[in-house]
PQR file with spaces between the fields and no chain letter, atoms N, CA, C, O and H, PARSE charges and radii, in Angstrom:
ATOM       1  N    MET     1      -4.673  -25.090    2.868 -0.4000 1.5000
ATOM       2  CA   MET     1      -4.853  -23.917    2.953 -0.0000 2.0000
ATOM       3  C    MET     1      -5.440  -23.331    3.352  0.5500 1.7000
ATOM       4  O    MET     1      -6.551  -23.301    2.822 -0.5500 1.4000
ATOM       5  N    ASP     2      -5.167  -22.180    4.862 -0.4000 1.5000
ATOM       6  CA   ASP     2      -6.308  -21.387    5.416 -0.0000 2.0000
ATOM       7  C    ASP     2      -6.584  -20.443    5.821  0.5500 1.7000
ATOM       8  O    ASP     2      -5.462  -19.956    5.957 -0.5500 1.4000
ATOM       9  H    ASP     2      -4.265  -22.205    5.292  0.4000 1.0000
ATOM      10  N    ASN     3      -7.464  -19.482    6.266 -0.4000 1.5000
ATOM      11  CA   ASN     3      -8.857  -18.504    5.690 -0.0000 2.0000
ATOM      12  C    ASN     3      -8.016  -17.737    5.984  0.5500 1.7000
ATOM      13  O    ASN     3      -8.579  -16.847    6.621 -0.5500 1.4000
ATOM      14  H    ASN     3      -8.376  -19.878    6.155  0.4000 1.0000
ATOM      15  N    ALA     4      -6.253  -17.393    5.849 -0.4000 1.5000
ATOM      16  CA   ALA     4      -6.794  -15.699    6.219 -0.0000 2.0000
ATOM      17  C    ALA     4      -5.414  -16.197    3.741  0.5500 1.7000
ATOM      18  O    ALA     4      -5.169  -15.646    2.667 -0.5500 1.4000
ATOM      19  H    ALA     4      -5.796  -18.116    5.332  0.4000 1.0000
ATOM      20  N    PHE     5      -5.205  -17.296    4.380 -0.4000 1.5000
ATOM      21  CA   PHE     5      -4.595  -18.031    3.129 -0.0000 2.0000
ATOM      22  C    PHE     5      -5.256  -17.394    1.401  0.5500 1.7000
ATOM      23  O    PHE     5      -4.971  -16.676    0.442 -0.5500 1.4000
ATOM      24  H    PHE     5      -5.404  -17.743    5.252  0.4000 1.0000
ATOM      25  N    ARG     6      -6.378  -18.374    2.008 -0.4000 1.5000
ATOM      26  CA   ARG     6      -7.849  -17.836    1.403 -0.0000 2.0000
ATOM      27  C    ARG     6      -8.287  -16.286    0.358  0.5500 1.7000
ATOM      28  O    ARG     6      -8.679  -16.048   -0.785 -0.5500 1.4000
ATOM      29  H    ARG     6      -6.609  -18.957    2.787  0.4000 1.0000
ATOM      30  N    ALA     7      -7.896  -15.474    1.689 -0.4000 1.5000
ATOM      31  CA   ALA     7      -9.089  -13.451    0.926 -0.0000 2.0000
ATOM      32  C    ALA     7      -7.422  -12.978    1.489  0.5500 1.7000
ATOM      33  O    ALA     7      -7.274  -12.210    2.440 -0.5500 1.4000
ATOM      34  H    ALA     7      -7.578  -15.667    2.618  0.4000 1.0000
ATOM      35  N    LYS     8      -6.124  -13.649    0.636 -0.4000 1.5000
ATOM      36  CA   LYS     8      -5.065  -13.023    0.594 -0.0000 2.0000
ATOM      37  C    LYS     8      -5.223  -13.211   -1.432  0.5500 1.7000
ATOM      38  O    LYS     8      -5.399  -12.389   -2.332 -0.5500 1.4000
ATOM      39  H    LYS     8      -6.244  -14.273   -0.136  0.4000 1.0000
ATOM      40  N    ALA     9      -5.077  -14.445   -1.405 -0.4000 1.5000
ATOM      41  CA   ALA     9      -5.681  -15.301   -3.238 -0.0000 2.0000
ATOM      42  C    ALA     9      -6.727  -14.800   -3.529  0.5500 1.7000
ATOM      43  O    ALA     9      -6.726  -14.255   -4.632 -0.5500 1.4000
ATOM      44  H    ALA     9      -4.935  -15.113   -0.674  0.4000 1.0000
ATOM      45  N    ALA    10      -8.076  -14.744   -2.709 -0.4000 1.5000
ATOM      46  CA   ALA    10      -8.648  -13.579   -3.126 -0.0000 2.0000
ATOM      47  C    ALA    10      -8.786  -12.133   -3.931  0.5500 1.7000
ATOM      48  O    ALA    10      -9.229  -11.798   -5.030 -0.5500 1.4000
ATOM      49  H    ALA    10      -8.078  -15.187   -1.813  0.4000 1.0000
ATOM      50  N    SER    11      -8.414  -11.718   -3.244 -0.4000 1.5000
ATOM      51  CA   SER    11      -7.915  -10.184   -2.827 -0.0000 2.0000
ATOM      52  C    SER    11      -6.828   -9.795   -4.614  0.5500 1.7000
ATOM      53  O    SER    11      -6.996   -8.938   -5.482 -0.5500 1.4000
ATOM      54  H    SER    11      -8.055  -11.989   -2.351  0.4000 1.0000
ATOM      55  N    ILE    12      -5.933  -10.762   -4.478 -0.4000 1.5000
ATOM      56  CA   ILE    12      -4.817  -11.142   -5.601 -0.0000 2.0000
ATOM      57  C    ILE    12      -5.370  -10.477   -6.731  0.5500 1.7000
ATOM      58  O    ILE    12      -5.248   -9.446   -7.391 -0.5500 1.4000
ATOM      59  H    ILE    12      -5.796  -11.457   -3.773  0.4000 1.0000
ATOM      60  N    CYS    13      -6.385  -12.086   -6.620 -0.4000 1.5000
ATOM      61  CA   CYS    13      -8.442  -12.601   -8.196 -0.0000 2.0000
ATOM      62  C    CYS    13      -8.617  -10.931   -8.392  0.5500 1.7000
ATOM      63  O    CYS    13      -8.291  -10.341   -9.422 -0.5500 1.4000
ATOM      64  H    CYS    13      -6.484  -12.924   -6.083  0.4000 1.0000
ATOM      65  N    ASP    14      -8.994  -10.516   -7.617 -0.4000 1.5000
ATOM      66  CA   ASP    14      -9.422   -9.129   -7.438 -0.0000 2.0000
ATOM      67  C    ASP    14      -8.178   -7.824   -8.207  0.5500 1.7000
ATOM      68  O    ASP    14      -8.010   -7.070   -9.165 -0.5500 1.4000
ATOM      69  H    ASP    14      -9.259  -10.995   -6.781  0.4000 1.0000
ATOM      70  N    ASP    15      -7.813   -8.118   -7.431 -0.4000 1.5000
ATOM      71  CA   ASP    15      -6.959   -7.033   -8.227 -0.0000 2.0000
ATOM      72  C    ASP    15      -6.913   -7.020   -9.804  0.5500 1.7000
ATOM      73  O    ASP    15      -7.057   -6.045  -10.542 -0.5500 1.4000
ATOM      74  H    ASP    15      -7.949   -8.730   -6.653  0.4000 1.0000
ATOM      75  N    LYS    16      -6.514   -9.251  -10.379 -0.4000 1.5000
ATOM      76  CA   LYS    16      -5.812   -9.032  -11.915 -0.0000 2.0000
ATOM      77  C    LYS    16      -7.483   -7.974  -11.679  0.5500 1.7000
ATOM      78  O    LYS    16      -7.774   -6.819  -11.366 -0.5500 1.4000
ATOM      79  H    LYS    16      -6.397  -10.043   -9.780  0.4000 1.0000
ATOM      80  N    ILE    17      -8.284   -9.393  -12.104 -0.4000 1.5000
ATOM      81  CA   ILE    17      -8.979   -8.593  -12.655 -0.0000 2.0000
ATOM      82  C    ILE    17      -9.474   -6.967  -12.920  0.5500 1.7000
ATOM      83  O    ILE    17      -9.412   -6.232  -13.905 -0.5500 1.4000
ATOM      84  H    ILE    17      -8.048  -10.331  -12.358  0.4000 1.0000
ATOM      85  N    ALA    18     -10.075   -6.770  -11.312 -0.4000 1.5000
ATOM      86  CA   ALA    18      -9.950   -5.145  -11.568 -0.0000 2.0000
ATOM      87  C    ALA    18      -9.514   -4.635  -12.049  0.5500 1.7000
ATOM      88  O    ALA    18     -10.170   -3.701  -12.510 -0.5500 1.4000
ATOM      89  H    ALA    18     -10.126   -7.368  -10.512  0.4000 1.0000
ATOM      90  N    LYS    19      -7.902   -4.707  -12.467 -0.4000 1.5000
ATOM      91  CA   LYS    19      -6.574   -4.330  -13.723 -0.0000 2.0000
ATOM      92  C    LYS    19      -7.228   -4.219  -15.093  0.5500 1.7000
ATOM      93  O    LYS    19      -7.635   -3.202  -15.655 -0.5500 1.4000
ATOM      94  H    LYS    19      -7.370   -5.466  -12.093  0.4000 1.0000
ATOM      95  N    LYS    20      -7.251   -6.195  -15.748 -0.4000 1.5000
ATOM      96  CA   LYS    20      -7.460   -6.377  -16.455 -0.0000 2.0000
ATOM      97  C    LYS    20      -8.652   -7.086  -16.891  0.5500 1.7000
ATOM      98  O    LYS    20      -8.288   -8.237  -17.130 -0.5500 1.4000
ATOM      99  H    LYS    20      -6.921   -7.022  -15.292  0.4000 1.0000
ATOM     100  N    GLY    21     -10.025   -6.951  -17.134 -0.4000 1.5000
ATOM     101  CA   GLY    21     -10.341   -7.395  -16.795 -0.0000 2.0000
ATOM     102  C    GLY    21     -11.175   -8.919  -16.225  0.5500 1.7000
ATOM     103  O    GLY    21     -10.564   -9.544  -15.359 -0.5500 1.4000
ATOM     104  H    GLY    21     -10.321   -6.016  -16.939  0.4000 1.0000
ATOM     105  N    GLU    22     -12.710   -9.569  -16.764 -0.4000 1.5000
ATOM     106  CA   GLU    22     -13.609  -10.783  -15.939 -0.0000 2.0000
ATOM     107  C    GLU    22     -12.212  -12.053  -16.426  0.5500 1.7000
ATOM     108  O    GLU    22     -11.688  -13.004  -15.844 -0.5500 1.4000
ATOM     109  H    GLU    22     -13.206   -9.061  -17.468  0.4000 1.0000
ATOM     110  N    GLY    23     -12.081  -11.550  -17.474 -0.4000 1.5000
ATOM     111  CA   GLY    23     -11.347  -12.614  -18.311 -0.0000 2.0000
ATOM     112  C    GLY    23     -10.293  -12.460  -18.270  0.5500 1.7000
ATOM     113  O    GLY    23      -9.893  -11.725  -19.173 -0.5500 1.4000
ATOM     114  H    GLY    23     -12.507  -10.778  -17.946  0.4000 1.0000
ATOM     115  N    VAL    24      -9.407  -12.885  -17.483 -0.4000 1.5000
ATOM     116  CA   VAL    24      -8.199  -12.294  -17.084 -0.0000 2.0000
ATOM     117  C    VAL    24      -7.961  -13.212  -16.981  0.5500 1.7000
ATOM     118  O    VAL    24      -8.843  -13.622  -16.227 -0.5500 1.4000
ATOM     119  H    VAL    24      -9.732  -13.482  -16.749  0.4000 1.0000
ATOM     120  N    GLY    25      -7.138  -14.263  -17.258 -0.4000 1.5000
ATOM     121  CA   GLY    25      -6.844  -15.474  -16.487 -0.0000 2.0000
ATOM     122  C    GLY    25      -5.474  -15.889  -15.433  0.5500 1.7000
ATOM     123  O    GLY    25      -4.574  -15.067  -15.609 -0.5500 1.4000
ATOM     124  H    GLY    25      -6.421  -13.930  -17.870  0.4000 1.0000
ATOM     125  N    LEU    26      -5.348  -16.252  -15.079 -0.4000 1.5000
ATOM     126  CA   LEU    26      -3.974  -16.851  -13.125 -0.0000 2.0000
ATOM     127  C    LEU    26      -3.139  -18.069  -13.270  0.5500 1.7000
ATOM     128  O    LEU    26      -3.419  -18.943  -14.090 -0.5500 1.4000
ATOM     129  H    LEU    26      -6.079  -16.920  -14.937  0.4000 1.0000
ATOM     130  N    SER    27      -2.648  -18.099  -12.889 -0.4000 1.5000
ATOM     131  CA   SER    27      -2.323  -19.456  -12.503 -0.0000 2.0000
ATOM     132  C    SER    27      -1.783  -19.584  -11.068  0.5500 1.7000
ATOM     133  O    SER    27      -1.144  -18.547  -10.889 -0.5500 1.4000
ATOM     134  H    SER    27      -2.421  -17.389  -12.223  0.4000 1.0000
ATOM     135  N    PHE    28      -1.709  -20.487   -9.739 -0.4000 1.5000
ATOM     136  CA   PHE    28      -0.683  -20.147   -8.721 -0.0000 2.0000
ATOM     137  C    PHE    28      -0.446  -19.554   -8.489  0.5500 1.7000
ATOM     138  O    PHE    28      -1.087  -18.658   -7.938 -0.5500 1.4000
ATOM     139  H    PHE    28      -2.228  -21.329   -9.884  0.4000 1.0000
ATOM     140  N    TYR    29       1.281  -19.624   -8.866 -0.4000 1.5000
ATOM     141  CA   TYR    29       2.237  -19.438   -8.962 -0.0000 2.0000
ATOM     142  C    TYR    29       2.055  -17.548   -8.544  0.5500 1.7000
ATOM     143  O    TYR    29       3.112  -17.040   -8.166 -0.5500 1.4000
ATOM     144  H    TYR    29       1.801  -20.352   -9.313  0.4000 1.0000
ATOM     145  N    ALA    30       0.583  -16.406   -8.618 -0.4000 1.5000
ATOM     146  CA   ALA    30       0.337  -15.423   -8.511 -0.0000 2.0000
ATOM     147  C    ALA    30       0.367  -14.914   -7.931  0.5500 1.7000
ATOM     148  O    ALA    30       0.767  -13.750   -7.960 -0.5500 1.4000
ATOM     149  H    ALA    30      -0.275  -16.818   -8.925  0.4000 1.0000
ATOM     150  N    PHE    31      -0.232  -15.789   -6.688 -0.4000 1.5000
ATOM     151  CA   PHE    31      -0.069  -15.568   -5.461 -0.0000 2.0000
ATOM     152  C    PHE    31       0.977  -15.903   -4.628  0.5500 1.7000
ATOM     153  O    PHE    31       0.834  -16.471   -3.545 -0.5500 1.4000
ATOM     154  H    PHE    31      -0.556  -16.735   -6.664  0.4000 1.0000
ATOM     155  N    PHE    32       2.175  -15.515   -5.181 -0.4000 1.5000
ATOM     156  CA   PHE    32       3.889  -15.692   -4.500 -0.0000 2.0000
ATOM     157  C    PHE    32       4.558  -15.094   -4.700  0.5500 1.7000
ATOM     158  O    PHE    32       4.607  -15.240   -5.921 -0.5500 1.4000
ATOM     159  H    PHE    32       2.292  -15.055   -6.061  0.4000 1.0000
ATOM     160  N    ALA    33       5.329  -14.330   -4.450 -0.4000 1.5000
ATOM     161  CA   ALA    33       6.027  -13.487   -4.526 -0.0000 2.0000
ATOM     162  C    ALA    33       7.691  -14.420   -5.844  0.5500 1.7000
ATOM     163  O    ALA    33       7.608  -15.579   -6.250 -0.5500 1.4000
ATOM     164  H    ALA    33       5.289  -14.211   -3.458  0.4000 1.0000
ATOM     165  N    ASN    34       8.539  -13.756   -6.070 -0.4000 1.5000
ATOM     166  CA   ASN    34       9.444  -14.698   -7.096 -0.0000 2.0000
ATOM     167  C    ASN    34      10.152  -14.938   -6.050  0.5500 1.7000
ATOM     168  O    ASN    34      10.677  -13.825   -6.006 -0.5500 1.4000
ATOM     169  H    ASN    34       8.606  -12.815   -5.740  0.4000 1.0000
ATOM     170  N    ARG    35      10.490  -15.352   -5.382 -0.4000 1.5000
ATOM     171  CA   ARG    35      11.581  -15.903   -4.765 -0.0000 2.0000
ATOM     172  C    ARG    35      10.326  -17.287   -3.784  0.5500 1.7000
ATOM     173  O    ARG    35       9.184  -16.999   -3.424 -0.5500 1.4000
ATOM     174  H    ARG    35      10.064  -16.255   -5.418  0.4000 1.0000
ATOM     175  N    ASN    36      11.080  -18.867   -3.544 -0.4000 1.5000
ATOM     176  CA   ASN    36      10.229  -19.812   -2.441 -0.0000 2.0000
ATOM     177  C    ASN    36      10.571  -19.390   -0.925  0.5500 1.7000
ATOM     178  O    ASN    36      11.592  -19.963   -0.546 -0.5500 1.4000
ATOM     179  H    ASN    36      12.007  -19.101   -3.836  0.4000 1.0000
ATOM     180  N    ASP    37       9.836  -18.302    0.329 -0.4000 1.5000
ATOM     181  CA   ASP    37       9.663  -18.689    0.513 -0.0000 2.0000
ATOM     182  C    ASP    37       9.023  -19.058    1.518  0.5500 1.7000
ATOM     183  O    ASP    37       9.117  -18.869    2.731 -0.5500 1.4000
ATOM     184  H    ASP    37       9.006  -17.836    0.022  0.4000 1.0000
ATOM     185  N    ARG    38       8.153  -19.780    0.647 -0.4000 1.5000
ATOM     186  CA   ARG    38       7.431  -20.981    1.747 -0.0000 2.0000
ATOM     187  C    ARG    38       7.108  -21.764    1.256  0.5500 1.7000
ATOM     188  O    ARG    38       6.001  -22.004    0.775 -0.5500 1.4000
ATOM     189  H    ARG    38       8.077  -19.934   -0.338  0.4000 1.0000
ATOM     190  N    PRO    39       8.324  -22.514    1.287 -0.5600 1.5000
ATOM     191  CA   PRO    39       7.418  -23.686    0.125  0.2800 2.0000
ATOM     192  C    PRO    39       6.830  -24.404    1.360  0.5500 1.7000
ATOM     193  O    PRO    39       7.545  -23.847    2.193 -0.5500 1.4000
ATOM     194  N    GLU    40       6.009  -25.274    2.130 -0.4000 1.5000
ATOM     195  CA   GLU    40       5.043  -25.914    2.696 -0.0000 2.0000
ATOM     196  C    GLU    40       4.081  -25.372    1.656  0.5500 1.7000
ATOM     197  O    GLU    40       3.842  -26.150    0.733 -0.5500 1.4000
ATOM     198  H    GLU    40       5.428  -25.727    1.454  0.4000 1.0000
ATOM     199  N    LEU    41       3.626  -24.474    1.633 -0.4000 1.5000
ATOM     200  CA   LEU    41       2.757  -23.505    1.632 -0.0000 2.0000
ATOM     201  C    LEU    41       2.239  -23.210   -0.383  0.5500 1.7000
ATOM     202  O    LEU    41       1.197  -23.393   -1.013 -0.5500 1.4000
ATOM     203  H    LEU    41       3.820  -23.842    2.384  0.4000 1.0000
ATOM     204  N    LEU    42       3.310  -22.811   -0.662 -0.4000 1.5000
ATOM     205  CA   LEU    42       3.546  -23.168   -2.577 -0.0000 2.0000
ATOM     206  C    LEU    42       3.235  -25.192   -2.890  0.5500 1.7000
ATOM     207  O    LEU    42       2.574  -25.412   -3.905 -0.5500 1.4000
ATOM     208  H    LEU    42       4.155  -22.663   -0.150  0.4000 1.0000
ATOM     209  N    PHE    43       3.546  -26.074   -2.329 -0.4000 1.5000
ATOM     210  CA   PHE    43       3.014  -27.095   -2.468 -0.0000 2.0000
ATOM     211  C    PHE    43       1.141  -27.725   -1.973  0.5500 1.7000
ATOM     212  O    PHE    43       0.215  -28.401   -2.422 -0.5500 1.4000
ATOM     213  H    PHE    43       4.083  -25.895   -1.504  0.4000 1.0000
ATOM     214  N    GLU    44       1.446  -27.087   -1.039 -0.4000 1.5000
ATOM     215  CA   GLU    44      -0.535  -26.483   -0.482 -0.0000 2.0000
ATOM     216  C    GLU    44      -1.057  -26.675   -1.705  0.5500 1.7000
ATOM     217  O    GLU    44      -1.719  -27.416   -2.433 -0.5500 1.4000
ATOM     218  H    GLU    44       2.198  -26.538   -0.674  0.4000 1.0000
ATOM     219  N    VAL    45      -0.474  -25.699   -1.603 -0.4000 1.5000
ATOM     220  CA   VAL    45      -1.773  -24.701   -2.808 -0.0000 2.0000
ATOM     221  C    VAL    45      -1.513  -24.817   -3.839  0.5500 1.7000
ATOM     222  O    VAL    45      -2.193  -24.066   -4.539 -0.5500 1.4000
ATOM     223  H    VAL    45       0.063  -25.098   -1.012  0.4000 1.0000
ATOM     224  N    ALA    46      -0.489  -25.701   -4.656 -0.4000 1.5000
ATOM     225  CA   ALA    46      -0.354  -26.287   -6.381 -0.0000 2.0000
ATOM     226  C    ALA    46      -0.734  -27.484   -5.572  0.5500 1.7000
ATOM     227  O    ALA    46      -1.917  -27.322   -5.874 -0.5500 1.4000
ATOM     228  H    ALA    46       0.064  -26.310   -4.088  0.4000 1.0000
ATOM     229  N    GLU    47      -0.784  -28.898   -4.555 -0.4000 1.5000
ATOM     230  CA   GLU    47      -1.819  -29.768   -5.211 -0.0000 2.0000
ATOM     231  C    GLU    47      -3.935  -28.950   -4.746  0.5500 1.7000
ATOM     232  O    GLU    47      -5.002  -29.327   -5.230 -0.5500 1.4000
ATOM     233  H    GLU    47       0.177  -29.030   -4.310  0.4000 1.0000
ATOM     234  N    TRP    48      -3.703  -27.954   -3.809 -0.4000 1.5000
ATOM     235  CA   TRP    48      -4.555  -28.081   -3.724 -0.0000 2.0000
ATOM     236  C    TRP    48      -5.376  -27.380   -5.818  0.5500 1.7000
ATOM     237  O    TRP    48      -6.449  -27.613   -6.376 -0.5500 1.4000
ATOM     238  H    TRP    48      -2.837  -27.647   -3.415  0.4000 1.0000
ATOM     239  N    TRP    49      -4.326  -26.671   -6.183 -0.4000 1.5000
ATOM     240  CA   TRP    49      -4.970  -26.216   -7.954 -0.0000 2.0000
ATOM     241  C    TRP    49      -4.684  -27.908   -8.649  0.5500 1.7000
ATOM     242  O    TRP    49      -5.460  -28.320   -9.511 -0.5500 1.4000
ATOM     243  H    TRP    49      -3.455  -26.481   -5.730  0.4000 1.0000
ATOM     244  N    ILE    50      -3.638  -28.683   -8.219 -0.4000 1.5000
ATOM     245  CA   ILE    50      -3.511  -29.617   -9.909 -0.0000 2.0000
ATOM     246  C    ILE    50      -4.216  -30.635   -8.597  0.5500 1.7000
ATOM     247  O    ILE    50      -5.075  -31.151   -9.312 -0.5500 1.4000
ATOM     248  H    ILE    50      -3.007  -28.348   -7.519  0.4000 1.0000
ATOM     249  N    LYS    51      -4.336  -30.954   -7.907 -0.4000 1.5000
ATOM     250  CA   LYS    51      -4.288  -32.718   -7.367 -0.0000 2.0000
ATOM     251  C    LYS    51      -5.393  -32.652   -7.103  0.5500 1.7000
ATOM     252  O    LYS    51      -5.844  -33.519   -7.850 -0.5500 1.4000
ATOM     253  H    LYS    51      -3.637  -30.535   -7.327  0.4000 1.0000
ATOM     254  N    THR    52      -6.728  -32.012   -6.250 -0.4000 1.5000
ATOM     255  CA   THR    52      -7.364  -32.224   -5.771 -0.0000 2.0000
ATOM     256  C    THR    52      -8.894  -30.596   -7.592  0.5500 1.7000
ATOM     257  O    THR    52      -9.833  -30.115   -8.227 -0.5500 1.4000
ATOM     258  H    THR    52      -6.361  -31.307   -5.643  0.4000 1.0000
ATOM     259  N    HIS    53      -8.125  -30.750   -7.293 -0.4000 1.5000
ATOM     260  CA   HIS    53      -8.720  -30.070   -8.198 -0.0000 2.0000
ATOM     261  C    HIS    53      -8.850  -30.484   -9.868  0.5500 1.7000
ATOM     262  O    HIS    53     -10.022  -30.420  -10.240 -0.5500 1.4000
ATOM     263  H    HIS    53      -7.363  -31.141   -6.777  0.4000 1.0000
ATOM     264  N    ARG    54      -8.384  -30.682  -10.389 -0.4000 1.5000
ATOM     265  CA   ARG    54      -8.392  -31.189  -11.409 -0.0000 2.0000
ATOM     266  C    ARG    54      -7.997  -29.624  -12.712  0.5500 1.7000
ATOM     267  O    ARG    54      -8.699  -29.578  -13.723 -0.5500 1.4000
ATOM     268  H    ARG    54      -7.432  -30.734  -10.088  0.4000 1.0000
ATOM     269  N    LEU    55      -6.924  -28.548  -12.516 -0.4000 1.5000
ATOM     270  CA   LEU    55      -7.004  -27.000  -13.195 -0.0000 2.0000
ATOM     271  C    LEU    55      -6.760  -27.567  -13.507  0.5500 1.7000
ATOM     272  O    LEU    55      -6.637  -28.733  -13.132 -0.5500 1.4000
ATOM     273  H    LEU    55      -6.354  -28.585  -11.695  0.4000 1.0000
ATOM     274  N    ASP    56      -6.356  -26.638  -15.152 -0.4000 1.5000
ATOM     275  CA   ASP    56      -4.760  -26.873  -15.815 -0.0000 2.0000
ATOM     276  C    ASP    56      -4.942  -25.354  -15.085  0.5500 1.7000
ATOM     277  O    ASP    56      -5.745  -24.756  -14.369 -0.5500 1.4000
ATOM     278  H    ASP    56      -6.456  -25.691  -15.457  0.4000 1.0000
ATOM     279  N    HIS    57      -2.890  -25.022  -16.149 -0.4000 1.5000
ATOM     280  CA   HIS    57      -1.884  -24.275  -15.901 -0.0000 2.0000
ATOM     281  C    HIS    57      -2.294  -22.847  -15.102  0.5500 1.7000
ATOM     282  O    HIS    57      -1.954  -22.244  -14.084 -0.5500 1.4000
ATOM     283  H    HIS    57      -2.238  -25.508  -16.731  0.4000 1.0000
ATOM     284  N    PHE    58      -3.517  -22.651  -16.542 -0.4000 1.5000
ATOM     285  CA   PHE    58      -4.471  -20.906  -16.050 -0.0000 2.0000
ATOM     286  C    PHE    58      -5.884  -21.164  -16.670  0.5500 1.7000
ATOM     287  O    PHE    58      -6.352  -21.456  -17.770 -0.5500 1.4000
ATOM     288  H    PHE    58      -3.793  -23.141  -17.369  0.4000 1.0000
ATOM     289  N    GLU    59      -6.521  -20.789  -14.824 -0.4000 1.5000
ATOM     290  CA   GLU    59      -7.810  -20.686  -15.171 -0.0000 2.0000
ATOM     291  C    GLU    59      -8.175  -19.250  -14.612  0.5500 1.7000
ATOM     292  O    GLU    59      -7.733  -18.722  -13.592 -0.5500 1.4000
ATOM     293  H    GLU    59      -6.140  -20.552  -13.930  0.4000 1.0000
ATOM     294  N    LYS    60      -9.159  -18.705  -15.594 -0.4000 1.5000
ATOM     295  CA   LYS    60      -9.842  -17.648  -15.791 -0.0000 2.0000
ATOM     296  C    LYS    60     -10.211  -17.477  -13.906  0.5500 1.7000
ATOM     297  O    LYS    60     -10.782  -18.230  -13.116 -0.5500 1.4000
ATOM     298  H    LYS    60      -9.518  -19.134  -16.423  0.4000 1.0000
ATOM     299  N    ALA    61      -9.468  -15.923  -13.729 -0.4000 1.5000
ATOM     300  CA   ALA    61      -9.414  -15.124  -11.658 -0.0000 2.0000
ATOM     301  C    ALA    61     -10.924  -15.271  -11.192  0.5500 1.7000
ATOM     302  O    ALA    61     -11.144  -15.512  -10.005 -0.5500 1.4000
ATOM     303  H    ALA    61      -9.005  -15.311  -14.370  0.4000 1.0000
ATOM     304  N    VAL    62     -12.218  -15.099  -12.303 -0.4000 1.5000
ATOM     305  CA   VAL    62     -13.606  -14.998  -11.274 -0.0000 2.0000
ATOM     306  C    VAL    62     -13.645  -16.544  -11.403  0.5500 1.7000
ATOM     307  O    VAL    62     -14.547  -16.734  -12.220 -0.5500 1.4000
ATOM     308  H    VAL    62     -12.039  -14.903  -13.267  0.4000 1.0000
ATOM     309  N    LYS    63     -13.321  -17.332  -11.161 -0.4000 1.5000
ATOM     310  CA   LYS    63     -13.472  -18.900  -10.999 -0.0000 2.0000
ATOM     311  C    LYS    63     -12.207  -19.011   -9.584  0.5500 1.7000
ATOM     312  O    LYS    63     -12.488  -19.160   -8.395 -0.5500 1.4000
ATOM     313  H    LYS    63     -12.588  -17.178  -10.497  0.4000 1.0000
ATOM     314  N    ILE    64     -10.848  -18.887  -10.174 -0.4000 1.5000
ATOM     315  CA   ILE    64     -10.276  -19.133   -8.983 -0.0000 2.0000
ATOM     316  C    ILE    64     -10.807  -18.587   -7.545  0.5500 1.7000
ATOM     317  O    ILE    64     -10.797  -19.232   -6.497 -0.5500 1.4000
ATOM     318  H    ILE    64     -10.620  -18.766  -11.140  0.4000 1.0000
ATOM     319  N    ARG    65     -11.324  -17.106   -7.746 -0.4000 1.5000
ATOM     320  CA   ARG    65     -12.283  -16.433   -6.682 -0.0000 2.0000
ATOM     321  C    ARG    65     -12.933  -17.443   -6.453  0.5500 1.7000
ATOM     322  O    ARG    65     -12.455  -18.446   -5.922 -0.5500 1.4000
ATOM     323  H    ARG    65     -11.332  -16.582   -8.598  0.4000 1.0000
ATOM     324  N    GLU    66     -14.139  -17.316   -6.829 -0.4000 1.5000
ATOM     325  CA   GLU    66     -15.054  -18.274   -5.920 -0.0000 2.0000
ATOM     326  C    GLU    66     -14.819  -18.864   -5.343  0.5500 1.7000
ATOM     327  O    GLU    66     -15.243  -18.962   -4.192 -0.5500 1.4000
ATOM     328  H    GLU    66     -14.527  -16.501   -7.260  0.4000 1.0000
ATOM     329  N    MET    67     -13.834  -19.699   -6.008 -0.4000 1.5000
ATOM     330  CA   MET    67     -13.589  -21.275   -5.711 -0.0000 2.0000
ATOM     331  C    MET    67     -13.145  -21.262   -4.282  0.5500 1.7000
ATOM     332  O    MET    67     -13.315  -22.117   -3.413 -0.5500 1.4000
ATOM     333  H    MET    67     -13.489  -19.619   -6.943  0.4000 1.0000
ATOM     334  N    LEU    68     -12.398  -19.839   -4.216 -0.4000 1.5000
ATOM     335  CA   LEU    68     -11.932  -19.993   -3.041 -0.0000 2.0000
ATOM     336  C    LEU    68     -12.533  -18.897   -1.918  0.5500 1.7000
ATOM     337  O    LEU    68     -12.293  -19.148   -0.737 -0.5500 1.4000
ATOM     338  H    LEU    68     -12.259  -19.144   -4.922  0.4000 1.0000
ATOM     339  N    ARG    69     -13.041  -18.105   -2.131 -0.4000 1.5000
ATOM     340  CA   ARG    69     -14.259  -17.590   -1.368 -0.0000 2.0000
ATOM     341  C    ARG    69     -15.175  -18.629   -1.014  0.5500 1.7000
ATOM     342  O    ARG    69     -15.432  -18.517    0.185 -0.5500 1.4000
ATOM     343  H    ARG    69     -13.236  -17.901   -3.090  0.4000 1.0000
ATOM     344  N    SER    70     -15.795  -19.615   -1.547 -0.4000 1.5000
ATOM     345  CA   SER    70     -16.892  -20.730   -0.993 -0.0000 2.0000
ATOM     346  C    SER    70     -16.422  -21.906   -0.510  0.5500 1.7000
ATOM     347  O    SER    70     -17.217  -22.765   -0.130 -0.5500 1.4000
ATOM     348  H    SER    70     -15.586  -19.706   -2.521  0.4000 1.0000
ATOM     349  N    GLY    71     -14.548  -22.174   -0.440 -0.4000 1.5000
ATOM     350  CA   GLY    71     -14.268  -22.909    0.686 -0.0000 2.0000
ATOM     351  C    GLY    71     -13.905  -24.387   -0.699  0.5500 1.7000
ATOM     352  O    GLY    71     -12.916  -25.117   -0.765 -0.5500 1.4000
ATOM     353  H    GLY    71     -13.902  -21.476   -0.749  0.4000 1.0000
ATOM     354  N    VAL    72     -14.399  -24.373   -1.060 -0.4000 1.5000
ATOM     355  CA   VAL    72     -14.048  -24.974   -1.906 -0.0000 2.0000
ATOM     356  C    VAL    72     -11.960  -26.020   -2.074  0.5500 1.7000
ATOM     357  O    VAL    72     -11.675  -26.672   -3.078 -0.5500 1.4000
ATOM     358  H    VAL    72     -15.202  -23.780   -1.006  0.4000 1.0000
């Protein structure tokens, strides 16, 4: 996952946290538009989320944001 996408995804986490509080959860689908215009990136992020880190479908946005920013 490239740094530009990591920054965008972390920004989306920031937005969700600001709107709903630190307990808000999200899935990796939150990082994409409703239409599948970047399937390769969607699969890359899905693999990072599901296969690499074995995360649940919904995770706390603060946890994901920190993972993205730390480069994990």
